N, C-alpha and C positions, 0 to 999 in steps of 0.2 A: 648252333644260332649262333648269327649276325649281330653284336653289341650297337652296334648303329645305325640298324634295321629302324629304330620304332625309338627318332631323333625325340619325343615328345616331351618322355621324362628329357628334361636338363639342372633339373633341381634334387634336391633326395631324393622324392619321389624313385630318382631309376633304385635305389638301392632295395627297394622292394624283391626284386628277384637275388634277390644276394642273403636272404635273411631263413635261416638254417640251416648254411652252408659255412664249409671252414674257409676264409680267409686269413690274405695278407692286410699288415698296416702300415704301412712306413711311416713313421712321422719325422716333423718337421728338427727333433733331436740328431734325426740318421735312427732311432730306435725302430727296431722289424719286431712287431708281432703277429703270432699267430694262433689263432681262436675259432670258434662259431659266432657267426654275427648273428643276432638274437633279439633286436634293436632299434631303431633307432631317433633321430625327431629331422624335425624340419631345419634344424640344425648342422644335421648330419649328424649330432654326437654322437657315439655308437658303446654299445653294451657287448662286451666280448663274453661267452664259458671258452674253460680247457683253454686258456690262454699261456700258449709258452712266450720266451720272449726269445730273441739268437741273435748271439753273433757272430759278426764274421771277420776273417782276416785270409784276402785273397794269397798276399804275399809268402804264407804261415800253411799257405793252403789246411785252416780250420777252422772251425764252427767250434762254441756252444750255443746253453743252453739251461734254461731253466724256468720253470712250470710259476705260474702268475693270478692262474685260476680265477676270476672274475675280473672283467675290466671294463671302466668306462673308458672311455680316449670322450674329449670334447675335440669337436668336425675343424672350430680353426687350426686342432690339430696336427692334422692327417694329414698327407700330400699325396701317399697313397692307396688305394683303397684295391683290390684286385681278388679273385677269387681263384683258388688252392683248385689245382686236378687230382683230386685223387690216386688217381690210376696211375700219376708220374713226380708225385710229389718229393718221392724220395731218391732220385733219380742221382737231385743235381749231389746230395748228401753223401750218394756214395765217394764219392771222389776225395770226399775233405774228411779230416781226420777229426773228433769230435774231441777237446779238451778239456781241461776245467772252468768252470766259469771264471774263480777270482783269476785264476792264470792268465784268461786271454782279458776280460775287466781289466785286468793293473796292465795289460801291453797294448791295451788299445786309449788308457787314458794320459801313457807312457809319449804315445807317438801323436797323439792332438797338442800335448803339454807342448811338446818339443815345436810341430808345422803352427801352435799360438806363437812361439819365440822370433820364431824366423818370420811368421809374418808382421808382427809390430818391428821388429828391424827393418825390415825393408820398411814401411810405411815411416819408419825416422825418416829416413834415407829419402825416400819419394819427400816427405814434408822441410826436410830440412835443405833439399839443395835444388826440387827443381816448387817447390813451394804449393804440396798439395794439401790438405787442408787436413784435420786428423775427425771430422764430425763422422756421422752414422755410429752405427752402436752392433747388437749382437739382433737388437729386430730384424734391421736392414739385409743381410745378407739370406736373401733364400736359396 
């Protein structure tokens, strides 16, 4: 079925076809949740059951996952939502190595901290040498 064939649903009503199906939800804070969509409302707030959270680290070709159970996701935090093809869902994971959650989360946190430090250095140079402003904040970067 072509997802664009029925363009009359351009609001959260388009989610009706995903109820009781396994979905991937990518959040603004870069988390990836996989679970069964049980309910939603007019604001696209989602209720997921049997939820797991996955972390990916492409440079090391590894991933980690942890059970989260029932999960309520506020609609404004959803970047992407899509149905998972049950026949092919495990194929990409077969190319990656499963590692402990604590190990991968610590690695990703260290990388994020390093990137943040580098970004601050670049912004400081731009501010001091070129006069670029320091306004903006966490919510400005989508």
